[in-house]
All heavy atoms as a GROMACS GRO file, in nm:
protein
  547
    1MET      N    1   0.773   2.659  -3.231
    1MET     CA    2   0.678   2.566  -3.171
    1MET      C    3   0.618   2.630  -3.047
    1MET      O    4   0.690   2.688  -2.965
    1MET     CB    5   0.752   2.437  -3.135
    1MET     CG    6   0.661   2.331  -3.083
    1MET     SD    7   0.745   2.173  -3.080
    1MET     CE    8   0.740   2.140  -2.907
    2HIS      N    9   0.489   2.618  -3.034
    2HIS     CA   10   0.417   2.678  -2.921
    2HIS      C   11   0.354   2.568  -2.838
    2HIS      O   12   0.288   2.479  -2.889
    2HIS     CB   13   0.309   2.773  -2.972
    2HIS     CG   14   0.224   2.829  -2.864
    2HIS    ND1   15   0.271   2.923  -2.775
    2HIS    CD2   16   0.097   2.804  -2.829
    2HIS    CE1   17   0.174   2.953  -2.689
    2HIS    NE2   18   0.067   2.881  -2.721
    3LEU      N   19   0.375   2.576  -2.708
    3LEU     CA   20   0.314   2.480  -2.615
    3LEU      C   21   0.201   2.547  -2.538
    3LEU      O   22   0.217   2.659  -2.489
    3LEU     CB   23   0.416   2.428  -2.515
    3LEU     CG   24   0.527   2.339  -2.571
    3LEU    CD1   25   0.625   2.302  -2.462
    3LEU    CD2   26   0.468   2.214  -2.632
    4ASP      N   27   0.091   2.478  -2.528
    4ASP     CA   28  -0.022   2.526  -2.449
    4ASP      C   29  -0.003   2.474  -2.307
    4ASP      O   30  -0.043   2.362  -2.274
    4ASP     CB   31  -0.153   2.478  -2.510
    4ASP     CG   32  -0.274   2.539  -2.443
    4ASP    OD1   33  -0.256   2.620  -2.349
    4ASP    OD2   34  -0.386   2.506  -2.486
    5TRP      N   35   0.061   2.554  -2.223
    5TRP     CA   36   0.098   2.510  -2.089
    5TRP      C   37  -0.023   2.485  -2.001
    5TRP      O   38  -0.021   2.397  -1.914
    5TRP     CB   39   0.192   2.612  -2.024
    5TRP     CG   40   0.327   2.612  -2.090
    5TRP    CD1   41   0.374   2.703  -2.180
    5TRP    CD2   42   0.429   2.513  -2.073
    5TRP    NE1   43   0.499   2.667  -2.220
    5TRP    CE2   44   0.536   2.551  -2.156
    5TRP    CE3   45   0.440   2.397  -1.998
    5TRP    CZ2   46   0.653   2.477  -2.165
    5TRP    CZ3   47   0.558   2.323  -2.007
    5TRP    CH2   48   0.663   2.363  -2.090
    6SER      N   49  -0.129   2.558  -2.020
    6SER     CA   50  -0.248   2.536  -1.938
    6SER      C   51  -0.312   2.400  -1.971
    6SER      O   52  -0.359   2.330  -1.881
    6SER     CB   53  -0.349   2.649  -1.956
    6SER     OG   54  -0.396   2.653  -2.089
    7ALA      N   55  -0.312   2.363  -2.099
    7ALA     CA   56  -0.366   2.232  -2.136
    7ALA      C   57  -0.276   2.120  -2.082
    7ALA      O   58  -0.327   2.017  -2.036
    7ALA     CB   59  -0.378   2.221  -2.288
    8LEU      N   60  -0.146   2.140  -2.086
    8LEU     CA   61  -0.054   2.040  -2.032
    8LEU      C   62  -0.074   2.024  -1.881
    8LEU      O   63  -0.077   1.913  -1.829
    8LEU     CB   64   0.090   2.079  -2.062
    8LEU     CG   65   0.198   1.983  -2.013
    8LEU    CD1   66   0.185   1.850  -2.084
    8LEU    CD2   67   0.336   2.042  -2.036
    9GLY      N   68  -0.092   2.135  -1.812
    9GLY     CA   69  -0.119   2.129  -1.668
    9GLY      C   70  -0.251   2.062  -1.637
    9GLY      O   71  -0.262   1.987  -1.539
   10GLU      N   72  -0.351   2.087  -1.720
   10GLU     CA   73  -0.482   2.024  -1.701
   10GLU      C   74  -0.473   1.872  -1.719
   10GLU      O   75  -0.528   1.795  -1.639
   10GLU     CB   76  -0.581   2.082  -1.800
   10GLU     CG   77  -0.722   2.034  -1.782
   10GLU     CD   78  -0.817   2.101  -1.881
   10GLU    OE1   79  -0.787   2.212  -1.929
   10GLU    OE2   80  -0.921   2.040  -1.910
   11VAL      N   81  -0.402   1.828  -1.822
   11VAL     CA   82  -0.384   1.684  -1.845
   11VAL      C   83  -0.308   1.621  -1.730
   11VAL      O   84  -0.344   1.512  -1.682
   11VAL     CB   85  -0.313   1.660  -1.979
   11VAL    CG1   86  -0.268   1.516  -1.992
   11VAL    CG2   87  -0.404   1.697  -2.095
   12ALA      N   88  -0.205   1.688  -1.681
   12ALA     CA   89  -0.127   1.634  -1.568
   12ALA      C   90  -0.213   1.625  -1.442
   12ALA      O   91  -0.206   1.526  -1.368
   12ALA     CB   92  -0.004   1.721  -1.543
   13ALA      N   93  -0.294   1.725  -1.416
   13ALA     CA   94  -0.379   1.724  -1.297
   13ALA      C   95  -0.485   1.615  -1.304
   13ALA      O   96  -0.507   1.543  -1.206
   13ALA     CB   97  -0.445   1.861  -1.279
   14VAL      N   98  -0.548   1.599  -1.419
   14VAL     CA   99  -0.651   1.496  -1.434
   14VAL      C  100  -0.588   1.358  -1.424
   14VAL      O  101  -0.643   1.268  -1.359
   14VAL     CB  102  -0.729   1.514  -1.566
   14VAL    CG1  103  -0.816   1.395  -1.596
   14VAL    CG2  104  -0.811   1.642  -1.561
   15SER      N  105  -0.472   1.340  -1.486
   15SER     CA  106  -0.404   1.210  -1.479
   15SER      C  107  -0.366   1.174  -1.336
   15SER      O  108  -0.385   1.060  -1.293
   15SER     CB  109  -0.278   1.212  -1.565
   15SER     OG  110  -0.310   1.235  -1.699
   16THR      N  111  -0.315   1.270  -1.263
   16THR     CA  112  -0.279   1.246  -1.124
   16THR      C  113  -0.402   1.214  -1.040
   16THR      O  114  -0.402   1.121  -0.959
   16THR     CB  115  -0.205   1.368  -1.066
   16THR    OG1  116  -0.089   1.394  -1.145
   16THR    CG2  117  -0.163   1.344  -0.923
   17GLY      N  118  -0.509   1.288  -1.060
   17GLY     CA  119  -0.632   1.265  -0.985
   17GLY      C  120  -0.693   1.128  -1.012
   17GLY      O  121  -0.733   1.058  -0.919
   18VAL      N  122  -0.697   1.087  -1.138
   18VAL     CA  123  -0.753   0.956  -1.172
   18VAL      C  124  -0.664   0.845  -1.118
   18VAL      O  125  -0.714   0.744  -1.068
   18VAL     CB  126  -0.773   0.944  -1.325
   18VAL    CG1  127  -0.805   0.802  -1.365
   18VAL    CG2  128  -0.881   1.039  -1.371
   19THR      N  129  -0.534   0.863  -1.124
   19THR     CA  130  -0.442   0.763  -1.071
   19THR      C  131  -0.462   0.744  -0.922
   19THR      O  132  -0.470   0.631  -0.872
   19THR     CB  133  -0.297   0.802  -1.100
   19THR    OG1  134  -0.279   0.814  -1.241
   19THR    CG2  135  -0.200   0.700  -1.046
   20VAL      N  136  -0.472   0.853  -0.849
   20VAL     CA  137  -0.494   0.844  -0.704
   20VAL      C  138  -0.630   0.779  -0.674
   20VAL      O  139  -0.641   0.695  -0.585
   20VAL     CB  140  -0.483   0.984  -0.640
   20VAL    CG1  141  -0.531   0.984  -0.497
   20VAL    CG2  142  -0.340   1.034  -0.647
   21ALA      N  143  -0.731   0.813  -0.751
   21ALA     CA  144  -0.863   0.756  -0.729
   21ALA      C  145  -0.864   0.605  -0.754
   21ALA      O  146  -0.923   0.529  -0.677
   21ALA     CB  147  -0.966   0.824  -0.819
   22VAL      N  148  -0.798   0.560  -0.860
   22VAL     CA  149  -0.793   0.416  -0.890
   22VAL      C  150  -0.717   0.342  -0.780
   22VAL      O  151  -0.758   0.232  -0.739
   22VAL     CB  152  -0.732   0.390  -1.029
   22VAL    CG1  153  -0.700   0.244  -1.050
   22VAL    CG2  154  -0.826   0.440  -1.138
   23VAL      N  155  -0.609   0.399  -0.732
   23VAL     CA  156  -0.533   0.334  -0.624
   23VAL      C  157  -0.618   0.323  -0.498
   23VAL      O  158  -0.618   0.219  -0.430
   23VAL     CB  159  -0.402   0.410  -0.597
   23VAL    CG1  160  -0.336   0.363  -0.469
   23VAL    CG2  161  -0.307   0.395  -0.714
   24ILE      N  162  -0.694   0.426  -0.465
   24ILE     CA  163  -0.780   0.422  -0.346
   24ILE      C  164  -0.890   0.319  -0.362
   24ILE      O  165  -0.918   0.240  -0.270
   24ILE     CB  166  -0.837   0.563  -0.318
   24ILE    CG1  167  -0.727   0.656  -0.268
   24ILE    CG2  168  -0.952   0.556  -0.218
   24ILE    CD1  169  -0.769   0.800  -0.257
   25VAL      N  170  -0.952   0.313  -0.480
   25VAL     CA  171  -1.059   0.215  -0.503
   25VAL      C  172  -1.003   0.073  -0.497
   25VAL      O  173  -1.066  -0.017  -0.441
   25VAL     CB  174  -1.130   0.244  -0.638
   25VAL    CG1  175  -1.224   0.131  -0.676
   25VAL    CG2  176  -1.206   0.375  -0.630
   26PHE      N  177  -0.884   0.051  -0.554
   26PHE     CA  178  -0.822  -0.081  -0.547
   26PHE      C  179  -0.792  -0.119  -0.401
   26PHE      O  180  -0.813  -0.233  -0.360
   26PHE     CB  181  -0.694  -0.085  -0.630
   26PHE     CG  182  -0.637  -0.222  -0.646
   26PHE    CD1  183  -0.684  -0.307  -0.744
   26PHE    CD2  184  -0.536  -0.267  -0.563
   26PHE    CE1  185  -0.632  -0.434  -0.760
   26PHE    CE2  186  -0.484  -0.394  -0.576
   26PHE     CZ  187  -0.532  -0.478  -0.675
   27ALA      N  188  -0.743  -0.023  -0.323
   27ALA     CA  189  -0.714  -0.049  -0.181
   27ALA      C  190  -0.843  -0.084  -0.105
   27ALA      O  191  -0.841  -0.170  -0.016
   27ALA     CB  192  -0.646   0.072  -0.118
   28LEU      N  193  -0.953  -0.020  -0.140
   28LEU     CA  194  -1.080  -0.055  -0.077
   28LEU      C  195  -1.124  -0.196  -0.115
   28LEU      O  196  -1.184  -0.267  -0.034
   28LEU     CB  197  -1.189   0.046  -0.116
   28LEU     CG  198  -1.173   0.185  -0.054
   28LEU    CD1  199  -1.278   0.280  -0.114
   28LEU    CD2  200  -1.185   0.179   0.096
   29GLY      N  201  -1.093  -0.239  -0.238
   29GLY     CA  202  -1.122  -0.376  -0.277
   29GLY      C  203  -1.040  -0.477  -0.198
   29GLY      O  204  -1.090  -0.581  -0.155
   30VAL      N  205  -0.913  -0.445  -0.176
   30VAL     CA  206  -0.828  -0.532  -0.095
   30VAL      C  207  -0.879  -0.536   0.050
   30VAL      O  208  -0.878  -0.641   0.114
   30VAL     CB  209  -0.681  -0.486  -0.101
   30VAL    CG1  210  -0.594  -0.562  -0.004
   30VAL    CG2  211  -0.627  -0.502  -0.243
   31LEU      N  212  -0.927  -0.423   0.099
   31LEU     CA  213  -0.985  -0.418   0.233
   31LEU      C  214  -1.107  -0.510   0.243
   31LEU      O  215  -1.127  -0.580   0.343
   31LEU     CB  216  -1.023  -0.274   0.270
   31LEU     CG  217  -1.093  -0.255   0.404
   31LEU    CD1  218  -0.999  -0.290   0.518
   31LEU    CD2  219  -1.144  -0.113   0.417
   32GLY      N  220  -1.190  -0.511   0.140
   32GLY     CA  221  -1.306  -0.600   0.138
   32GLY      C  222  -1.265  -0.746   0.142
   32GLY      O  223  -1.326  -0.826   0.215
   33LEU      N  224  -1.161  -0.782   0.068
   33LEU     CA  225  -1.112  -0.920   0.073
   33LEU      C  226  -1.054  -0.953   0.209
   33LEU      O  227  -1.068  -1.065   0.258
   33LEU     CB  228  -1.007  -0.943  -0.036
   33LEU     CG  229  -1.059  -0.950  -0.179
   33LEU    CD1  230  -0.944  -0.970  -0.276
   33LEU    CD2  231  -1.162  -1.059  -0.194
   34ALA      N  232  -0.989  -0.857   0.272
   34ALA     CA  233  -0.934  -0.880   0.406
   34ALA      C  234  -1.047  -0.902   0.507
   34ALA      O  235  -1.033  -0.985   0.598
   34ALA     CB  236  -0.848  -0.763   0.449
   35ARG      N  237  -1.158  -0.831   0.490
   35ARG     CA  238  -1.272  -0.852   0.579
   35ARG      C  239  -1.329  -0.992   0.562
   35ARG      O  240  -1.370  -1.056   0.659
   35ARG     CB  241  -1.381  -0.750   0.550
   35ARG     CG  242  -1.350  -0.613   0.600
   35ARG     CD  243  -1.465  -0.520   0.572
   35ARG     NE  244  -1.435  -0.386   0.618
   35ARG     CZ  245  -1.509  -0.281   0.591
   35ARG    NH1  246  -1.617  -0.294   0.518
   35ARG    NH2  247  -1.476  -0.163   0.636
   36VAL      N  248  -1.333  -1.041   0.439
   36VAL     CA  249  -1.382  -1.176   0.414
   36VAL      C  250  -1.291  -1.278   0.480
   36VAL      O  251  -1.338  -1.372   0.545
   36VAL     CB  252  -1.392  -1.202   0.262
   36VAL    CG1  253  -1.420  -1.348   0.233
   36VAL    CG2  254  -1.501  -1.114   0.200
   37GLU      N  255  -1.161  -1.260   0.467
   37GLU     CA  256  -1.067  -1.354   0.529
   37GLU      C  257  -1.077  -1.352   0.681
   37GLU      O  258  -1.074  -1.456   0.745
   37GLU     CB  259  -0.923  -1.320   0.488
   37GLU     CG  260  -0.886  -1.373   0.353
   37GLU     CD  261  -0.891  -1.524   0.346
   37GLU    OE1  262  -0.840  -1.590   0.439
   37GLU    OE2  263  -0.948  -1.575   0.250
   38SER      N  264  -1.090  -1.234   0.740
   38SER     CA  265  -1.101  -1.228   0.886
   38SER      C  266  -1.234  -1.288   0.933
   38SER      O  267  -1.241  -1.348   1.040
   38SER     CB  268  -1.087  -1.085   0.936
   38SER     OG  269  -1.194  -1.005   0.892
   39ALA      N  270  -1.339  -1.275   0.854
   39ALA     CA  271  -1.468  -1.336   0.891
   39ALA      C  272  -1.460  -1.488   0.880
   39ALA      O  273  -1.520  -1.558   0.961
   39ALA     CB  274  -1.579  -1.282   0.801
   40ARG      N  275  -1.385  -1.539   0.783
   40ARG     CA  276  -1.370  -1.683   0.770
   40ARG      C  277  -1.292  -1.742   0.887
   40ARG      O  278  -1.320  -1.852   0.933
   40ARG     CB  279  -1.298  -1.718   0.640
   40ARG     CG  280  -1.386  -1.711   0.520
   40ARG     CD  281  -1.315  -1.761   0.398
   40ARG     NE  282  -1.402  -1.749   0.282
   40ARG     CZ  283  -1.360  -1.762   0.158
   40ARG    NH1  284  -1.234  -1.789   0.134
   40ARG    NH2  285  -1.444  -1.750   0.059
   41GLU      N  286  -1.192  -1.669   0.934
   41GLU     CA  287  -1.115  -1.716   1.049
   41GLU      C  288  -1.200  -1.718   1.175
   41GLU      O  289  -1.178  -1.797   1.264
   41GLU     CB  290  -0.991  -1.630   1.068
   41GLU     CG  291  -0.887  -1.649   0.961
   41GLU     CD  292  -0.771  -1.554   0.976
   41GLU    OE1  293  -0.769  -1.474   1.073
   41GLU    OE2  294  -0.683  -1.556   0.889
   42GLY      N  295  -1.298  -1.630   1.183
   42GLY     CA  296  -1.388  -1.624   1.298
   42GLY      C  297  -1.514  -1.705   1.279
   42GLY      O  298  -1.611  -1.684   1.351
   43ASP      N  299  -1.516  -1.796   1.182
   43ASP     CA  300  -1.632  -1.882   1.154
   43ASP      C  301  -1.758  -1.803   1.120
   43ASP      O  302  -1.868  -1.839   1.158
   43ASP     CB  303  -1.661  -1.977   1.270
   43ASP     CG  304  -1.549  -2.076   1.290
   43ASP    OD1  305  -1.482  -2.109   1.189
   43ASP    OD2  306  -1.529  -2.121   1.404
   44GLY      N  307  -1.741  -1.695   1.046
   44GLY     CA  308  -1.856  -1.619   1.001
   44GLY      C  309  -1.844  -1.594   0.852
   44GLY      O  310  -1.743  -1.625   0.790
   45THR      N  311  -1.948  -1.540   0.792
   45THR     CA  312  -1.942  -1.504   0.651
   45THR      C  313  -1.964  -1.355   0.638
   45THR      O  314  -2.042  -1.295   0.713
   45THR     CB  315  -2.049  -1.579   0.570
   45THR    OG1  316  -2.178  -1.547   0.623
   45THR    CG2  317  -2.026  -1.728   0.574
   46ASP      N  318  -1.895  -1.296   0.544
   46ASP     CA  319  -1.906  -1.153   0.524
   46ASP      C  320  -1.938  -1.127   0.377
   46ASP      O  321  -1.848  -1.110   0.294
   46ASP     CB  322  -1.777  -1.084   0.564
   46ASP     CG  323  -1.788  -0.933   0.562
   46ASP    OD1  324  -1.901  -0.882   0.557
   46ASP    OD2  325  -1.684  -0.865   0.567
   47THR      N  326  -2.067  -1.128   0.344
   47THR     CA  327  -2.106  -1.106   0.205
   47THR      C  328  -2.085  -0.960   0.165
   47THR      O  329  -2.064  -0.931   0.048
   47THR     CB  330  -2.252  -1.145   0.181
   47THR    OG1  331  -2.334  -1.071   0.270
   47THR    CG2  332  -2.271  -1.293   0.204
   48LEU      N  333  -2.089  -0.870   0.262
   48LEU     CA  334  -2.065  -0.730   0.231
   48LEU      C  335  -1.921  -0.709   0.184
   48LEU      O  336  -1.895  -0.629   0.095
   48LEU     CB  337  -2.093  -0.643   0.354
   48LEU     CG  338  -2.083  -0.492   0.334
   48LEU    CD1  339  -2.183  -0.446   0.229
   48LEU    CD2  340  -2.105  -0.419   0.463
   49GLY      N  341  -1.828  -0.783   0.241
   49GLY     CA  342  -1.689  -0.774   0.198
   49GLY      C  343  -1.671  -0.821   0.055
   49GLY      O  344  -1.597  -0.761  -0.024
   50PHE      N  345  -1.742  -0.931   0.018
   50PHE     CA  346  -1.738  -0.979  -0.120
   50PHE      C  347  -1.795  -0.876  -0.215
   50PHE      O  348  -1.741  -0.851  -0.323
   50PHE     CB  349  -1.816  -1.109  -0.134
   50PHE     CG  350  -1.734  -1.232  -0.112
   50PHE    CD1  351  -1.777  -1.329  -0.024
   50PHE    CD2  352  -1.616  -1.253  -0.181
   50PHE    CE1  353  -1.704  -1.443  -0.004
   50PHE    CE2  354  -1.542  -1.366  -0.162
   50PHE     CZ  355  -1.586  -1.462  -0.073
   51ALA      N  356  -1.905  -0.815  -0.178
   51ALA     CA  357  -1.968  -0.714  -0.263
   51ALA      C  358  -1.877  -0.592  -0.279
   51ALA      O  359  -1.862  -0.538  -0.390
   51ALA     CB  360  -2.102  -0.673  -0.204
   52GLN      N  361  -1.817  -0.549  -0.169
   52GLN     CA  362  -1.727  -0.434  -0.173
   52GLN      C  363  -1.608  -0.464  -0.264
   52GLN      O  364  -1.573  -0.381  -0.350
   52GLN     CB  365  -1.677  -0.401  -0.033
   52GLN     CG  366  -1.574  -0.290  -0.029
   52GLN     CD  367  -1.520  -0.267   0.112
   52GLN    OE1  368  -1.576  -0.317   0.209
   52GLN    NE2  369  -1.414  -0.194   0.123
   53ALA      N  370  -1.547  -0.579  -0.247
   53ALA     CA  371  -1.431  -0.615  -0.329
   53ALA      C  372  -1.470  -0.627  -0.476
   53ALA      O  373  -1.399  -0.577  -0.564
   53ALA     CB  374  -1.370  -0.745  -0.279
   54GLY      N  375  -1.582  -0.690  -0.502
   54GLY     CA  376  -1.626  -0.707  -0.641
   54GLY      C  377  -1.652  -0.575  -0.711
   54GLY      O  378  -1.609  -0.554  -0.824
   55LEU      N  379  -1.722  -0.486  -0.644
   55LEU     CA  380  -1.751  -0.356  -0.704
   55LEU      C  381  -1.625  -0.273  -0.726
   55LEU      O  382  -1.610  -0.207  -0.829
   55LEU     CB  383  -1.850  -0.279  -0.617
   55LEU     CG  384  -1.993  -0.329  -0.619
   55LEU    CD1  385  -2.078  -0.252  -0.518
   55LEU    CD2  386  -2.052  -0.315  -0.759
   56CYS      N  387  -1.535  -0.277  -0.629
   56CYS     CA  388  -1.412  -0.199  -0.641
   56CYS      C  389  -1.323  -0.251  -0.754
   56CYS      O  390  -1.271  -0.174  -0.834
   56CYS     CB  391  -1.336  -0.199  -0.509
   56CYS     SG  392  -1.415  -0.102  -0.381
   57PHE      N  393  -1.308  -0.383  -0.762
   57PHE     CA  394  -1.225  -0.439  -0.867
   57PHE      C  395  -1.291  -0.422  -1.004
   57PHE      O  396  -1.222  -0.403  -1.104
   57PHE     CB  397  -1.194  -0.586  -0.839
   57PHE     CG  398  -1.105  -0.605  -0.719
   57PHE    CD1  399  -1.122  -0.714  -0.635
   57PHE    CD2  400  -1.005  -0.516  -0.689
   57PHE    CE1  401  -1.041  -0.733  -0.525
   57PHE    CE2  402  -0.923  -0.533  -0.578
   57PHE     CZ  403  -0.941  -0.641  -0.497
   58LEU      N  404  -1.424  -0.427  -1.009
   58LEU     CA  405  -1.494  -0.403  -1.135
   58LEU      C  406  -1.474  -0.258  -1.180
   58LEU      O  407  -1.455  -0.232  -1.300
   58LEU     CB  408  -1.643  -0.433  -1.118
   58LEU     CG  409  -1.728  -0.424  -1.243
   58LEU    CD1  410  -1.686  -0.529  -1.344
   58LEU    CD2  411  -1.874  -0.440  -1.207
   59ALA      N  412  -1.477  -0.164  -1.086
   59ALA     CA  413  -1.453  -0.024  -1.121
   59ALA      C  414  -1.311  -0.004  -1.173
   59ALA      O  415  -1.289   0.069  -1.271
   59ALA     CB  416  -1.478   0.065  -0.999
   60CYS      N  417  -1.213  -0.069  -1.110
   60CYS     CA  418  -1.075  -0.059  -1.158
   60CYS      C  419  -1.061  -0.118  -1.297
   60CYS      O  420  -0.994  -0.060  -1.383
   60CYS     CB  421  -0.980  -0.129  -1.061
   60CYS     SG  422  -0.958  -0.044  -0.906
   61ALA      N  423  -1.125  -0.231  -1.321
   61ALA     CA  424  -1.119  -0.294  -1.453
   61ALA      C  425  -1.186  -0.205  -1.558
   61ALA      O  426  -1.139  -0.197  -1.672
   61ALA     CB  427  -1.185  -0.431  -1.449
   62ALA      N  428  -1.293  -0.137  -1.521
   62ALA     CA  429  -1.361  -0.047  -1.614
   62ALA      C  430  -1.271   0.071  -1.652
   62ALA      O  431  -1.267   0.112  -1.769
   62ALA     CB  432  -1.491   0.003  -1.554
   63VAL      N  433  -1.198   0.125  -1.556
   63VAL     CA  434  -1.108   0.237  -1.585
   63VAL      C  435  -0.996   0.190  -1.678
   63VAL      O  436  -0.958   0.260  -1.773
   63VAL     CB  437  -1.052   0.296  -1.454
   63VAL    CG1  438  -0.940   0.394  -1.482
   63VAL    CG2  439  -1.162   0.364  -1.376
   64VAL      N  440  -0.941   0.072  -1.652
   64VAL     CA  441  -0.835   0.019  -1.737
   64VAL      C  442  -0.888  -0.007  -1.878
   64VAL      O  443  -0.823   0.027  -1.978
   64VAL     CB  444  -0.776  -0.110  -1.676
   64VAL    CG1  445  -0.686  -0.181  -1.775
   64VAL    CG2  446  -0.700  -0.078  -1.549
   65ALA      N  447  -1.007  -0.066  -1.889
   65ALA     CA  448  -1.066  -0.092  -2.021
   65ALA      C  449  -1.092   0.037  -2.097
   65ALA      O  450  -1.069   0.045  -2.219
   65ALA     CB  451  -1.194  -0.172  -2.006
   66TYR      N  452  -1.137   0.140  -2.028
   66TYR     CA  453  -1.161   0.270  -2.093
   66TYR      C  454  -1.030   0.331  -2.141
   66TYR      O  455  -1.024   0.388  -2.250
   66TYR     CB  456  -1.234   0.365  -1.998
   66TYR     CG  457  -1.268   0.497  -2.062
   66TYR    CD1  458  -1.358   0.504  -2.168
   66TYR    CD2  459  -1.211   0.615  -2.017
   66TYR    CE1  460  -1.389   0.624  -2.227
   66TYR    CE2  461  -1.242   0.736  -2.075
   66TYR     CZ  462  -1.332   0.741  -2.180
   66TYR     OH  463  -1.363   0.860  -2.239
   67GLY      N  464  -0.925   0.317  -2.062
   67GLY     CA  465  -0.795   0.368  -2.105
   67GLY      C  466  -0.743   0.296  -2.228
   67GLY      O  467  -0.690   0.358  -2.320
   68ILE      N  468  -0.761   0.165  -2.232
   68ILE     CA  469  -0.719   0.090  -2.351
   68ILE      C  470  -0.804   0.130  -2.472
   68ILE      O  471  -0.752   0.145  -2.583
   68ILE     CB  472  -0.728  -0.062  -2.324
   68ILE    CG1  473  -0.620  -0.101  -2.222
   68ILE    CG2  474  -0.712  -0.142  -2.452
   68ILE    CD1  475  -0.630  -0.243  -2.173
   69TYR      N  476  -0.933   0.152  -2.449
   69TYR     CA  477  -1.021   0.197  -2.557
   69TYR      C  478  -0.973   0.331  -2.614
   69TYR      O  479  -0.974   0.353  -2.735
   69TYR     CB  480  -1.164   0.210  -2.505
   69TYR     CG  481  -1.257   0.282  -2.600
   69TYR    CD1  482  -1.310   0.218  -2.711
   69TYR    CD2  483  -1.292   0.416  -2.577
   69TYR    CE1  484  -1.394   0.284  -2.798
   69TYR    CE2  485  -1.376   0.483  -2.664
   69TYR     CZ  486  -1.426   0.417  -2.773
   69TYR     OH  487  -1.511   0.484  -2.859
   70LEU      N  488  -0.929   0.422  -2.528
   70LEU     CA  489  -0.882   0.552  -2.574
   70LEU      C  490  -0.750   0.543  -2.649
   70LEU      O  491  -0.725   0.621  -2.740
   70LEU     CB  492  -0.868   0.648  -2.456
   70LEU     CG  493  -0.997   0.694  -2.389
   70LEU    CD1  494  -0.964   0.780  -2.268
   70LEU    CD2  495  -1.084   0.768  -2.488
   71ILE      N  496  -0.665   0.448  -2.611
   71ILE     CA  497  -0.532   0.438  -2.672
   71ILE      C  498  -0.535   0.366  -2.807
   71ILE      O  499  -0.469   0.407  -2.901
   71ILE     CB  500  -0.436   0.366  -2.575
   71ILE    CG1  501  -0.409   0.456  -2.454
   71ILE    CG2  502  -0.305   0.331  -2.643
   71ILE    CD1  503  -0.333   0.387  -2.344
   72VAL      N  504  -0.613   0.258  -2.819
   72VAL     CA  505  -0.611   0.175  -2.939
   72VAL      C  506  -0.709   0.234  -3.043
   72VAL      O  507  -0.830   0.236  -3.020
   72VAL     CB  508  -0.649   0.029  -2.906
   72VAL    CG1  509  -0.652  -0.056  -3.031
   72VAL    CG2  510  -0.552  -0.027  -2.804
   73PRO      N  511  -0.657   0.277  -3.158
   73PRO     CA  512  -0.745   0.343  -3.256
   73PRO      C  513  -0.842   0.247  -3.325
   73PRO      O  514  -0.944   0.292  -3.376
   73PRO     CB  515  -0.649   0.403  -3.358
   73PRO     CG  516  -0.516   0.346  -3.331
   73PRO     CD  517  -0.518   0.284  -3.194
   74GLN      N  518  -0.816   0.118  -3.328
   74GLN     CA  519  -0.908   0.024  -3.394
   74GLN      C  520  -1.041   0.012  -3.320
   74GLN      O  521  -1.138  -0.036  -3.376
   74GLN     CB  522  -0.844  -0.116  -3.407
   74GLN     CG  523  -0.739  -0.125  -3.513
   74GLN     CD  524  -0.602  -0.087  -3.459
   74GLN    OE1  525  -0.585  -0.059  -3.340
   74GLN    NE2  526  -0.504  -0.081  -3.547
   75PHE      N  527  -1.044   0.050  -3.193
   75PHE     CA  528  -1.166   0.040  -3.115
   75PHE      C  529  -1.262   0.156  -3.137
   75PHE      O  530  -1.374   0.155  -3.090
   75PHE     CB  531  -1.134   0.030  -2.966
   75PHE     CG  532  -1.064  -0.097  -2.926
   75PHE    CD1  533  -0.982  -0.100  -2.817
   75PHE    CD2  534  -1.080  -0.213  -3.000
   75PHE    CE1  535  -0.917  -0.216  -2.779
   75PHE    CE2  536  -1.016  -0.330  -2.963
   75PHE     CZ  537  -0.935  -0.331  -2.853
   76HIS      N  538  -1.220   0.256  -3.209
   76HIS     CA  539  -1.304   0.375  -3.229
   76HIS      C  540  -1.392   0.357  -3.348
   76HIS      O  541  -1.373   0.318  -3.449
   76HIS     CB  542  -1.219   0.499  -3.245
   76HIS     CG  543  -1.146   0.533  -3.119
   76HIS    ND1  544  -1.124   0.660  -3.079
   76HIS    CD2  545  -1.091   0.459  -3.023
   76HIS    CE1  546  -1.057   0.663  -2.967
   76HIS    NE2  547  -1.037   0.540  -2.931
   0.00000   0.00000   0.00000
């Protein structure tokens, strides 16, 4: 049996990079929600925080949906 170690390393590197990117984007979404909460406590509105949170969570959901699409063969 022969293993292609360079391909295995490439898959590991891409997986690690995408995982870190999704975690960072999710954290930015939580930051947007925190901005909205702090603006509400100060009697203000922060629509930018809502937009930031919505876009970040939508991007995370898109990555998860793409991963499920790749895993489930009936979707191909």
